[in-house]
GUFIZA-458155 format. One record per residue (C-alpha): residue in three letters; x, y, z. Coordinates in steps of 0.001 Angstrom, whole numbers, padded with zeros to 6 digits, always signed. Each point is the difference from the previous one (the first is absolute). Last residue first. Layout:
BEGIN
ALAXYZ;...
end
This chain:
BEGIN
ASP-001010+006500+013747;ARG-003481-000344-001991;CYS-001892+002427+002413;ARG+002675+002592+000740;LYS+000981+000143+003508;GLY-001221+003584+001636;GLU-001846-002632+003360;LYS-003328+001333-001512;ASN+000765-001210-004113;LYS+002080+001285-002061;PRO-001355+000699-003714;VAL+001557-001940-003139;TYR-000179+002428-002878;GLU-000385-001737-003616;ILE+001459+001429-003215;LEU-000433-002129-003365;GLU-003852-001071+001414;SER-000677+002981+001708;LEU+000611+002331-002767;PRO-003072-001843-002367;ILE+000792-002336-002351;GLN-000160+000363-003906;LEU+003507-001483-000334;TYR+000853+003058-002440;ASP-002258+002298+002013;CYS+001861-000964+003670;ILE+003138+000302-001605;LYS-000719+003498-001467;VAL-001136+001068+003059;LEU+003116-001163+002317;THR+002027+002339-002439;ASP-002122+002797+000104;LEU-000017-000946+004414;GLN+004305+000463-000475;ILE+001513-002462+002132;ASN+002115+000426+002649;MET+002035-003187+001477;ALA+000231-001643-003338;ARG+002203-003383+000695;GLN-002375-002613+000125;TYR+000739-001612-003044;TYR-002680+000588-001749;ILE-000141+003759+000820;GLU+003408+000631-000556;GLY-000144-001605-003503;LEU-002931+001852-000853;THR+001892+003156+000865;ALA+002986-001145-002398;ARG-002148-001337-002556;SER-001214+003486-000188;LEU-003969+000791-000025;GLY-001662+000754-003801;THR-002910-002679+000603;ALA-000829-002359-002219;ARG+004425-000425-001083;HIS+000955-000335+003840;VAL-002557-002180+000939;GLU+001022-002571-002514;SER+003395+000444+000812;ILE-000589-000776+003514;LYS-001315-003069-001070;VAL-003771-001758+000390;LEU-000346-003187+001028;ARG-003323+000948+001556;GLU+000914-001633+003626;GLY+003067+001342-000171;LEU-000518+003507-000902;ILE-002168-000181+002990;ARG+002115-001241+002388;SER+002728+002302-001220;PHE-002267+003009+000402;ASN-001622-000996+003286;ASN+002237+003081+001662;LYS-001213-000269+004111;MET+000065+003117+002075;THR+000869+000720+003828;PHE-000488+003023+001680;VAL+001800+002404+002568;GLY-000627+002792+002080;GLU-002000+003125+000125;LYS+001689+002077-002311;TYR+001042-002902-002614;TYR+002556-002629-000342;PHE-000348-002540-002367;THR+000929-003792+000681;CYS-000061-002490-002532;SER-001389-003390-000039;PHE+000554-001751-003469;ILE-002049-003639-000697;TYR+000825-002111-003122;MET-001416-003657+001414;
end
């Protein structure tokens, strides 16, 4: 399973996001080069997202990927909330 957890900092604390891009492409047998040709996004950017190295992804980049894959943003990038004890629900 391809699950990426990334910690982001914001004014009121920390939040964690999961990037499901590689899982979705793998399930659909879609290559990064196909996404590149269809969206105009750079292969380098798509590779960074695919290999879980991207930390600051632009919203317009995510929208282009979602439009191409015909999925909601919440399927591509998933917020992992904290439980009442302050731990991530999926830790």
